[in-house]
C-alpha positions in Angstrom: 79.0 126.2 104.8 78.2 123.0 106.6 80.5 120.0 106.2 78.8 116.9 104.9 79.4 113.5 106.6 81.3 112.2 103.5 83.6 115.3 103.5 84.3 114.8 107.2 85.2 111.2 106.7 87.4 111.8 103.6 91.0 110.7 103.9 93.6 113.5 104.5 95.1 115.1 101.4 98.5 113.7 100.5 100.2 117.0 101.3 98.8 116.8 104.8 100.1 113.3 105.3 103.6 114.4 104.1 103.5 117.3 106.5 102.4 115.1 109.4 105.1 112.5 108.9 107.9 115.1 108.3 106.9 117.3 111.2 106.8 114.3 113.6 110.1 113.0 112.3 111.9 116.3 112.7 110.3 116.9 116.2 111.4 113.5 117.4 114.9 113.9 115.9 115.3 117.1 117.8 114.1 115.5 121.0 111.1 117.9 121.3 107.8 117.0 122.9 104.6 118.3 121.3 104.2 120.6 124.3 107.7 122.1 123.8 107.1 122.4 120.0 103.9 124.2 120.8 105.7 126.7 122.9 108.5 127.3 120.3 106.1 127.6 117.4 103.2 129.5 119.0 100.8 126.9 117.8 98.4 125.2 120.2 99.1 121.7 121.5 95.8 120.5 120.1 96.5 122.0 116.6 99.9 120.3 116.6 98.3 117.0 117.4 96.0 117.5 114.5 98.9 118.3 112.2 100.8 115.2 113.2 97.6 113.1 112.7 97.2 114.5 109.2 94.0 116.4 110.1 95.5 119.9 110.6 94.8 122.0 107.5 97.5 124.5 108.3 97.7 128.1 106.9 100.9 129.4 105.2 101.7 131.6 108.2 101.3 128.8 110.7 103.3 126.5 108.4 106.2 129.1 108.5 106.0 129.3 112.3 106.1 125.5 112.5 109.1 125.3 110.1 111.0 128.0 112.1 110.5 126.0 115.3 111.7 122.8 113.7 114.7 124.7 112.1 113.7 123.9 108.6 111.7 125.5 105.7 108.0 125.3 104.9 108.9 123.7 101.6 110.9 121.0 103.4 107.8 120.2 105.6 105.6 119.5 102.6 108.1 117.8 100.3 108.2 114.0 100.0 111.6 112.7 101.1 113.0 109.4 99.9 114.3 108.3 103.3 111.8 106.3 105.1 112.3 106.0 108.8 110.9 102.5 108.9 113.1 99.8 107.3 111.4 97.6 104.7 112.0 94.0 105.2 110.3 91.2 103.3 110.5 87.6 104.4 109.6 84.8 102.1 108.5 81.5 103.8 107.7 78.2 102.2 108.6 74.6 101.8 111.8 73.5 100.2 111.7 73.9 96.4 108.7 76.3 96.3 110.6 79.0 94.4 111.5 81.4 97.3 115.0 82.1 96.0 113.8 82.7 92.4 111.0 85.0 93.4 113.2 86.7 96.1 115.9 87.6 93.7 113.4 89.0 91.2 111.6 91.0 93.9 114.9 92.3 95.3 115.9 93.6 91.8 112.5 95.3 91.4 112.5 96.9 94.9 116.2 97.8 94.5 117.2 96.1 97.8 119.6 93.4 98.8 118.6 89.8 98.8 119.9 87.6 101.6 119.3 83.9 102.0 119.4 83.6 105.8 119.7 79.8 105.9 123.2 80.2 104.6 124.0 82.3 107.7 122.5 79.7 110.1 119.4 81.8 110.8 116.1 80.1 111.6 114.4 81.9 108.7 115.0 81.1 105.1 115.6 84.5 103.4 114.8 88.2 103.5 115.0 91.4 101.4 116.5 94.3 103.2 117.4 97.9 102.2 121.0 98.3 101.2 121.6 101.1 103.7 120.3 98.9 106.5 121.8 95.6 105.5 124.9 96.0 107.8 122.6 96.0 110.8 121.6 92.3 110.3 123.9 90.0 112.2 123.1 86.6 113.9 122.6 86.9 117.6 
């Protein structure tokens, strides 16, 4: 069956995006290169590149081989995890009296993050929203 142009251009399925992010994160945490992971898993380098790009439609057997090489389970590779490796920081900029503090506090409550007014800490910026787990990393230089 031939693939149509619209099917080829379709975005990757959410499960493939989850797999790509999780596989890349675990590989990097273990200090593995794509080449070394290919050797450990028995999968080709090109196929692993496709998996990490969200294009690799992996079979159950290959998923199990990849999971073994990454010292995890197949279920772990396709499960959405709450930890996000990229910190989420929102900065609100505006003139004095424009409502940055009011909006910032409400947004922080909604996003369940800490609200910091940076001008009270002698920072050049006025305020930011940061994740609670990462808030201790912010310190004036």
